[in-house]
KETORLO-770902 format. One record per atom (N, C-alpha, C, CB): atom name; x, y, z; residue in one letter. Coordinates in steps of 0.2 Angstrom, whole numbers, plus 5000, padded with zeros to 4 digits. Glycine has a CB too. Layout:
BEGIN
<r CA, <X, Y, Z>, a>,
...
//
This chain:
BEGIN
<r N, <5049, 4950, 5081>, m>,
<r CA, <5055, 4954, 5081>, m>,
<r C, <5048, 4959, 5079>, m>,
<r CB, <5063, 4952, 5075>, m>,
<r N, <5049, 4965, 5080>, t>,
<r CA, <5047, 4971, 5079>, t>,
<r C, <5045, 4976, 5074>, t>,
<r CB, <5050, 4974, 5081>, t>,
<r N, <5041, 4981, 5073>, v>,
<r CA, <5041, 4982, 5069>, v>,
<r C, <5043, 4988, 5066>, v>,
<r CB, <5039, 4981, 5070>, v>,
<r N, <5050, 4991, 5073>, r>,
<r CA, <5054, 4996, 5073>, r>,
<r C, <5062, 4992, 5072>, r>,
<r CB, <5053, 5000, 5080>, r>,
<r N, <5061, 4986, 5070>, e>,
<r CA, <5066, 4982, 5072>, e>,
<r C, <5065, 4979, 5062>, e>,
<r CB, <5064, 4976, 5081>, e>,
<r N, <5061, 4977, 5060>, a>,
<r CA, <5061, 4975, 5054>, a>,
<r C, <5062, 4982, 5049>, a>,
<r CB, <5055, 4972, 5054>, a>,
<r N, <5059, 4988, 5052>, l>,
<r CA, <5062, 4993, 5048>, l>,
<r C, <5067, 4995, 5048>, l>,
<r CB, <5060, 4997, 5048>, l>,
<r N, <5068, 4996, 5052>, l>,
<r CA, <5079, 4998, 5055>, l>,
<r C, <5082, 4992, 5050>, l>,
<r CB, <5082, 4995, 5067>, l>,
<r N, <5079, 4984, 5051>, t>,
<r CA, <5082, 4981, 5045>, t>,
<r C, <5083, 4982, 5040>, t>,
<r CB, <5081, 4978, 5043>, t>,
<r N, <5078, 4984, 5036>, l>,
<r CA, <5076, 4987, 5032>, l>,
<r C, <5078, 4989, 5029>, l>,
<r CB, <5073, 4989, 5033>, l>,
<r N, <5079, 4995, 5031>, l>,
<r CA, <5082, 5004, 5030>, l>,
<r C, <5088, 5004, 5026>, l>,
<r CB, <5085, 5007, 5037>, l>,
<r N, <5095, 4999, 5034>, k>,
<r CA, <5099, 4996, 5033>, k>,
<r C, <5103, 4991, 5027>, k>,
<r CB, <5098, 4996, 5037>, k>,
<r N, <5098, 4988, 5025>, v>,
<r CA, <5099, 4982, 5020>, v>,
<r C, <5100, 4987, 5010>, v>,
<r CB, <5090, 4975, 5021>, v>,
<r N, <5094, 4990, 5012>, g>,
<r CA, <5093, 4996, 5008>, g>,
<r C, <5099, 5002, 5008>, g>,
<r CB, <5087, 4998, 5010>, g>,
<r N, <5101, 5002, 5011>, e>,
<r CA, <5107, 5008, 5011>, e>,
<r C, <5115, 5002, 5010>, e>,
<r CB, <5106, 5013, 5021>, e>,
<r N, <5115, 4997, 5012>, k>,
<r CA, <5121, 4995, 5008>, k>,
<r C, <5123, 4993, 5002>, k>,
<r CB, <5122, 4992, 5010>, k>,
<r N, <5114, 4990, 5002>, k>,
<r CA, <5114, 4991, 4993>, k>,
<r C, <5114, 4995, 4990>, k>,
<r CB, <5111, 4990, 4988>, k>,
<r N, <5111, 5001, 4992>, r>,
<r CA, <5113, 5009, 4989>, r>,
<r C, <5105, 5007, 4983>, r>,
<r CB, <5126, 5012, 4982>, r>,
<r N, <5098, 5002, 4988>, d>,
<r CA, <5092, 5004, 4983>, d>,
<r C, <5088, 5009, 4989>, d>,
<r CB, <5086, 4996, 4981>, d>,
<r N, <5085, 5009, 4984>, s>,
<r CA, <5080, 5018, 4986>, s>,
<r C, <5075, 5015, 4987>, s>,
<r CB, <5077, 5025, 4980>, s>,
<r N, <5072, 5009, 4986>, t>,
<r CA, <5064, 5006, 4985>, t>,
<r C, <5063, 5008, 4991>, t>,
<r CB, <5062, 4997, 4984>, t>,
<r N, <5065, 5009, 4997>, i>,
<r CA, <5062, 5008, 5004>, i>,
<r C, <5065, 5015, 5006>, i>,
<r CB, <5065, 5001, 5008>, i>,
<r N, <5062, 5020, 5008>, t>,
<r CA, <5064, 5026, 5012>, t>,
<r C, <5060, 5026, 5018>, t>,
<r CB, <5063, 5033, 5008>, t>,
<r N, <5063, 5033, 5023>, r>,
<r CA, <5060, 5039, 5027>, r>,
<r C, <5052, 5039, 5023>, r>,
<r CB, <5064, 5047, 5027>, r>,
<r N, <5052, 5039, 5021>, d>,
<r CA, <5046, 5040, 5017>, d>,
<r C, <5038, 5037, 5015>, d>,
<r CB, <5049, 5040, 5015>, d>,
<r N, <5042, 5032, 5013>, t>,
<r CA, <5037, 5024, 5010>, t>,
<r C, <5033, 5023, 5014>, t>,
<r CB, <5040, 5017, 5010>, t>,
<r N, <5026, 5023, 5014>, i>,
<r CA, <5021, 5023, 5017>, i>,
<r C, <5020, 5015, 5017>, i>,
<r CB, <5015, 5027, 5016>, i>,
<r N, <5017, 5013, 5027>, v>,
<r CA, <5020, 5008, 5029>, v>,
<r C, <5012, 5007, 5034>, v>,
<r CB, <5028, 5009, 5032>, v>,
<r N, <5014, 5003, 5035>, v>,
<r CA, <5005, 4998, 5040>, v>,
<r C, <5008, 4994, 5045>, v>,
<r CB, <4999, 4991, 5034>, v>,
<r N, <5010, 4995, 5052>, g>,
<r CA, <5012, 4992, 5056>, g>,
<r C, <5004, 4987, 5062>, g>,
<r CB, <5016, 4999, 5058>, g>,
<r N, <5004, 4982, 5061>, v>,
<r CA, <4999, 4979, 5067>, v>,
<r C, <5004, 4978, 5073>, v>,
<r CB, <4995, 4971, 5065>, v>,
<r N, <5000, 4975, 5076>, a>,
<r CA, <5003, 4973, 5083>, a>,
<r C, <4995, 4969, 5087>, a>,
<r CB, <5007, 4981, 5088>, a>,
<r N, <4999, 4962, 5087>, r>,
<r CA, <4993, 4961, 5091>, r>,
<r C, <4987, 4959, 5090>, r>,
<r CB, <4992, 4964, 5094>, r>,
<r N, <4986, 4957, 5083>, a>,
<r CA, <4979, 4957, 5076>, a>,
<r C, <4974, 4952, 5081>, a>,
<r CB, <4982, 4953, 5065>, a>,
<r N, <4969, 4954, 5082>, g>,
<r CA, <4965, 4951, 5083>, g>,
<r C, <4963, 4948, 5092>, g>,
<r CB, <4966, 4948, 5078>, g>,
<r N, <4966, 4953, 5093>, s>,
<r CA, <4966, 4952, 5100>, s>,
<r C, <4964, 4961, 5105>, s>,
<r CB, <4976, 4949, 5101>, s>,
<r N, <4961, 4963, 5111>, e>,
<r CA, <4957, 4965, 5114>, e>,
<r C, <4960, 4973, 5111>, e>,
<r CB, <4958, 4962, 5121>, e>,
<r N, <4966, 4972, 5113>, d>,
<r CA, <4973, 4978, 5113>, d>,
<r C, <4974, 4979, 5104>, d>,
<r CB, <4981, 4973, 5117>, d>,
<r N, <4974, 4977, 5099>, t>,
<r CA, <4974, 4978, 5094>, t>,
<r C, <4978, 4986, 5090>, t>,
<r CB, <4970, 4976, 5095>, t>,
<r N, <4981, 4985, 5089>, v>,
<r CA, <4986, 4993, 5085>, v>,
<r C, <4986, 4991, 5080>, v>,
<r CB, <4994, 4996, 5088>, v>,
<r N, <4983, 4996, 5075>, v>,
<r CA, <4984, 4998, 5068>, v>,
<r C, <4989, 5004, 5067>, v>,
<r CB, <4978, 5000, 5065>, v>,
<r N, <4993, 5004, 5066>, k>,
<r CA, <4996, 5011, 5062>, k>,
<r C, <5000, 5013, 5055>, k>,
<r CB, <5000, 5013, 5067>, k>,
<r N, <4996, 5015, 5052>, a>,
<r CA, <4998, 5016, 5045>, a>,
<r C, <5002, 5023, 5046>, a>,
<r CB, <4992, 5018, 5039>, a>,
<r N, <5007, 5027, 5045>, g>,
<r CA, <5012, 5032, 5040>, g>,
<r C, <5020, 5030, 5037>, g>,
<r CB, <5015, 5039, 5047>, g>,
<r N, <5022, 5037, 5037>, s>,
<r CA, <5027, 5035, 5033>, s>,
<r C, <5031, 5033, 5037>, s>,
<r CB, <5029, 5039, 5028>, s>,
<r N, <5037, 5030, 5033>, l>,
<r CA, <5042, 5024, 5038>, l>,
<r C, <5044, 5026, 5043>, l>,
<r CB, <5048, 5021, 5036>, l>,
<r N, <5049, 5034, 5043>, g>,
<r CA, <5051, 5038, 5046>, g>,
<r C, <5045, 5036, 5053>, g>,
<r CB, <5052, 5045, 5042>, g>,
<r N, <5038, 5040, 5052>, e>,
<r CA, <5034, 5039, 5057>, e>,
<r C, <5033, 5035, 5061>, e>,
<r CB, <5029, 5038, 5057>, e>,
<r N, <5033, 5026, 5057>, l>,
<r CA, <5032, 5021, 5062>, l>,
<r C, <5037, 5021, 5065>, l>,
<r CB, <5030, 5014, 5060>, l>,
<r N, <5044, 5022, 5064>, l>,
<r CA, <5049, 5020, 5070>, l>,
<r C, <5050, 5020, 5075>, l>,
<r CB, <5053, 5022, 5070>, l>,
<r N, <5048, 5028, 5077>, e>,
<r CA, <5044, 5033, 5082>, e>,
<r C, <5039, 5031, 5084>, e>,
<r CB, <5042, 5040, 5078>, e>,
<r N, <5034, 5027, 5084>, y>,
<r CA, <5030, 5027, 5086>, y>,
<r C, <5029, 5019, 5091>, y>,
<r CB, <5027, 5028, 5079>, y>,
<r N, <5027, 5018, 5094>, d>,
<r CA, <5028, 5014, 5101>, d>,
<r C, <5022, 5010, 5098>, d>,
<r CB, <5028, 5017, 5110>, d>,
<r N, <5024, 5004, 5096>, m>,
<r CA, <5015, 4998, 5095>, m>,
<r C, <5015, 4991, 5102>, m>,
<r CB, <5016, 4991, 5082>, m>,
<r N, <5020, 4994, 5105>, g>,
<r CA, <5018, 4992, 5111>, g>,
<r C, <5021, 4984, 5111>, g>,
<r CB, <5010, 4992, 5112>, g>,
<r N, <5019, 4978, 5114>, n>,
<r CA, <5021, 4972, 5113>, n>,
<r C, <5020, 4968, 5108>, n>,
<r CB, <5020, 4970, 5116>, n>,
<r N, <5025, 4961, 5105>, p>,
<r CA, <5020, 4958, 5100>, p>,
<r C, <5018, 4954, 5099>, p>,
<r CB, <5021, 4957, 5096>, p>,
<r N, <5012, 4950, 5097>, p>,
<r CA, <5014, 4949, 5089>, p>,
<r C, <5014, 4955, 5085>, p>,
<r CB, <5008, 4944, 5085>, p>,
<r N, <5020, 4957, 5080>, h>,
<r CA, <5021, 4963, 5075>, h>,
<r C, <5016, 4958, 5069>, h>,
<r CB, <5031, 4965, 5073>, h>,
<r N, <5013, 4964, 5065>, a>,
<r CA, <5015, 4963, 5057>, a>,
<r C, <5016, 4968, 5054>, a>,
<r CB, <5011, 4961, 5054>, a>,
<r N, <5021, 4967, 5046>, l>,
<r CA, <5021, 4977, 5044>, l>,
<r C, <5019, 4974, 5037>, l>,
<r CB, <5031, 4983, 5043>, l>,
<r N, <5016, 4980, 5034>, v>,
<r CA, <5012, 4979, 5028>, v>,
<r C, <5013, 4984, 5023>, v>,
<r CB, <5004, 4979, 5030>, v>,
<r N, <5017, 4985, 5020>, f>,
<r CA, <5020, 4991, 5014>, f>,
<r C, <5014, 4989, 5005>, f>,
<r CB, <5031, 4988, 5011>, f>,
<r N, <5010, 4994, 5005>, p>,
<r CA, <5004, 4993, 5003>, p>,
<r C, <5006, 4997, 4996>, p>,
<r CB, <4998, 4996, 5007>, p>,
<r N, <5002, 4992, 4992>, g>,
<r CA, <5004, 4993, 4981>, g>,
<r C, <4998, 5000, 4984>, g>,
<r CB, <5000, 4982, 4972>, g>,
<r N, <4998, 4999, 4975>, k>,
<r CA, <4988, 5003, 4974>, k>,
<r C, <4986, 5002, 4977>, k>,
<r CB, <4983, 5003, 4969>, k>,
<r N, <4981, 5007, 4980>, l>,
<r CA, <4975, 5006, 4983>, l>,
<r C, <4970, 5006, 4981>, l>,
<r CB, <4975, 5010, 4986>, l>,
<r N, <4962, 5003, 4980>, h>,
<r CA, <4957, 5006, 4980>, h>,
<r C, <4956, 5012, 4984>, h>,
<r CB, <4954, 5001, 4982>, h>,
<r N, <4950, 5015, 4981>, f>,
<r CA, <4951, 5024, 4985>, f>,
<r C, <4947, 5022, 4991>, f>,
<r CB, <4945, 5032, 4980>, f>,
<r N, <4944, 5012, 4994>, m>,
<r CA, <4940, 5010, 5000>, m>,
<r C, <4946, 5010, 5004>, m>,
<r CB, <4935, 5003, 5000>, m>,
<r N, <4951, 5008, 5002>, e>,
<r CA, <4956, 5008, 5006>, e>,
<r C, <4961, 5011, 5010>, e>,
<r CB, <4958, 5006, 5005>, e>,
<r N, <4962, 5016, 5003>, a>,
<r CA, <4964, 5023, 5006>, a>,
<r C, <4964, 5023, 5012>, a>,
<r CB, <4960, 5026, 5005>, a>,
<r N, <4953, 5027, 5012>, e>,
<r CA, <4949, 5031, 5016>, e>,
<r C, <4951, 5027, 5023>, e>,
<r CB, <4941, 5031, 5013>, e>,
<r N, <4950, 5020, 5022>, a>,
<r CA, <4951, 5016, 5028>, a>,
<r C, <4957, 5016, 5034>, a>,
<r CB, <4951, 5010, 5025>, a>,
<r N, <4961, 5016, 5026>, l>,
<r CA, <4967, 5018, 5031>, l>,
<r C, <4968, 5025, 5036>, l>,
<r CB, <4974, 5018, 5025>, l>,
<r N, <4965, 5032, 5031>, i>,
<r CA, <4966, 5037, 5035>, i>,
<r C, <4959, 5037, 5043>, i>,
<r CB, <4966, 5044, 5029>, i>,
<r N, <4956, 5034, 5042>, a>,
<r CA, <4951, 5035, 5046>, a>,
<r C, <4951, 5031, 5052>, a>,
<r CB, <4946, 5034, 5042>, a>,
<r N, <4953, 5024, 5049>, l>,
<r CA, <4957, 5016, 5055>, l>,
<r C, <4964, 5016, 5058>, l>,
<r CB, <4958, 5006, 5049>, l>,
<r N, <4968, 5018, 5053>, a>,
<r CA, <4973, 5018, 5054>, a>,
<r C, <4980, 5026, 5053>, a>,
<r CB, <4972, 5013, 5050>, a>,
<r N, <4977, 5030, 5055>, d>,
<r CA, <4981, 5035, 5059>, d>,
<r C, <4984, 5039, 5051>, d>,
<r CB, <4988, 5031, 5066>, d>,
<r N, <4982, 5034, 5046>, a>,
<r CA, <4986, 5039, 5039>, a>,
<r C, <4984, 5043, 5036>, a>,
<r CB, <4987, 5036, 5033>, a>,
<r N, <4991, 5047, 5035>, p>,
<r CA, <4992, 5054, 5032>, p>,
<r C, <4988, 5053, 5027>, p>,
<r CB, <4999, 5057, 5030>, p>,
<r N, <4985, 5059, 5024>, e>,
<r CA, <4982, 5060, 5019>, e>,
<r C, <4984, 5057, 5010>, e>,
<r CB, <4983, 5067, 5019>, e>,
<r N, <4993, 5060, 5012>, s>,
<r CA, <4996, 5056, 5006>, s>,
<r C, <4994, 5050, 5002>, s>,
<r CB, <5002, 5053, 5007>, s>,
<r N, <4989, 5044, 5007>, v>,
<r CA, <4990, 5037, 5003>, v>,
<r C, <4984, 5040, 5000>, v>,
<r CB, <4989, 5029, 5007>, v>,
<r N, <4982, 5044, 4998>, r>,
<r CA, <4979, 5044, 4992>, r>,
<r C, <4981, 5044, 4986>, r>,
<r CB, <4976, 5047, 4992>, r>,
<r N, <4988, 5046, 4987>, g>,
<r CA, <4991, 5044, 4980>, g>,
<r C, <4994, 5038, 4980>, g>,
<r CB, <4995, 5049, 4978>, g>,
<r N, <4991, 5034, 4982>, l>,
<r CA, <4992, 5024, 4980>, l>,
<r C, <4988, 5022, 4979>, l>,
<r CB, <4994, 5019, 4984>, l>,
<r N, <4982, 5029, 4976>, v>,
<r CA, <4976, 5028, 4974>, v>,
<r C, <4977, 5023, 4966>, v>,
<r CB, <4972, 5035, 4974>, v>,
<r N, <4973, 5017, 4963>, e>,
<r CA, <4974, 5015, 4956>, e>,
<r C, <4969, 5016, 4953>, e>,
<r CB, <4977, 5009, 4955>, e>,
//
Protein backbone atom coordinates (compact mmCIF):
# COMPACT_ATOMS: atom_id res chain seq x y z
CA UNK A 1 0.00 0.00 0.00
CA UNK A 2 1.31 3.44 -0.86
CA UNK A 3 1.21 6.48 1.40
CA UNK A 4 -1.49 7.98 -0.82
CA UNK A 5 -3.65 4.84 -0.68
CA UNK A 6 -3.32 4.68 3.11
CA UNK A 7 -4.25 8.34 3.53
CA UNK A 8 -7.28 8.03 1.27
CA UNK A 9 -8.43 4.96 3.20
CA UNK A 10 -8.03 6.72 6.55
CA UNK A 11 -9.97 9.75 5.31
CA UNK A 12 -12.80 7.55 4.01
CA UNK A 13 -13.04 5.66 7.31
CA UNK A 14 -13.06 8.95 9.23
CA UNK A 15 -15.84 10.32 7.03
CA UNK A 16 -17.87 7.13 7.36
CA UNK A 17 -17.56 7.18 11.16
CA UNK A 18 -17.96 10.97 11.28
CA UNK A 19 -14.67 11.19 13.14
CA UNK A 20 -12.63 14.35 12.64
CA UNK A 21 -9.47 13.03 14.31
CA UNK A 22 -7.69 12.84 10.96
CA UNK A 23 -8.27 15.70 8.53
CA UNK A 24 -6.54 17.09 5.46
CA UNK A 25 -4.69 19.45 7.85
CA UNK A 26 -3.22 16.68 10.02
CA UNK A 27 0.59 16.61 9.92
CA UNK A 28 1.96 13.33 8.59
CA UNK A 29 5.34 11.96 7.49
CA UNK A 30 5.73 9.67 4.51
CA UNK A 31 8.82 7.52 4.00
CA UNK A 32 9.57 5.59 0.84
CA UNK A 33 12.28 2.97 0.40
CA UNK A 34 13.89 3.60 3.79
CA UNK A 35 17.54 2.57 3.87
CA UNK A 36 18.02 2.58 0.12
CA UNK A 37 20.00 5.06 -1.98
CA UNK A 38 16.77 6.69 -3.19
CA UNK A 39 14.99 7.11 0.14
CA UNK A 40 12.28 9.78 0.19
CA UNK A 41 11.09 11.43 3.41
CA UNK A 42 8.36 14.06 3.16
CA UNK A 43 6.45 15.75 5.98
CA UNK A 44 3.45 17.99 5.56
CA UNK A 45 -0.29 18.16 5.85
CA UNK A 46 -2.24 15.09 4.86
CA UNK A 47 -3.63 17.07 1.93
CA UNK A 48 -0.11 17.88 0.73
CA UNK A 49 1.05 14.29 0.95
CA UNK A 50 -1.98 13.12 -1.02
CA UNK A 51 -0.58 15.12 -3.94
CA UNK A 52 3.11 14.27 -3.39
CA UNK A 53 4.64 11.50 -5.51
CA UNK A 54 6.62 9.26 -3.14
CA UNK A 55 7.68 6.96 -5.97
CA UNK A 56 7.79 3.19 -5.74
CA UNK A 57 7.08 1.24 -2.52
CA UNK A 58 7.78 0.14 0.10
CA UNK A 59 6.20 3.05 1.94
CA UNK A 60 5.71 3.89 5.61
CA UNK A 61 3.39 6.45 7.17
CA UNK A 62 3.98 8.23 10.49
CA UNK A 63 1.53 10.37 12.47
CA UNK A 64 3.69 12.40 14.85
CA UNK A 65 2.34 13.30 18.27
CA UNK A 66 4.02 15.75 20.61
CA UNK A 67 7.56 16.45 19.44
CA UNK A 68 10.83 17.44 21.06
CA UNK A 69 11.98 20.76 19.56
CA UNK A 70 14.88 18.99 17.83
CA UNK A 71 12.48 16.53 16.18
CA UNK A 72 10.43 19.42 14.82
CA UNK A 73 13.56 21.15 13.51
CA UNK A 74 14.74 17.90 11.89
CA UNK A 75 11.40 17.45 10.12
CA UNK A 76 11.61 21.01 8.80
CA UNK A 77 15.24 20.66 7.68
CA UNK A 78 15.22 17.08 6.40
CA UNK A 79 11.64 16.34 5.37
CA UNK A 80 10.48 19.75 4.12
CA UNK A 81 7.88 19.99 6.90
CA UNK A 82 5.91 23.21 7.24
CA UNK A 83 6.82 25.63 10.02
CA UNK A 84 3.55 24.63 11.73
CA UNK A 85 5.21 21.44 13.07
CA UNK A 86 6.73 23.68 15.73
CA UNK A 87 3.22 23.78 17.15
CA UNK A 88 3.57 20.07 17.99
CA UNK A 89 6.50 20.74 20.32
CA UNK A 90 5.75 19.82 23.92
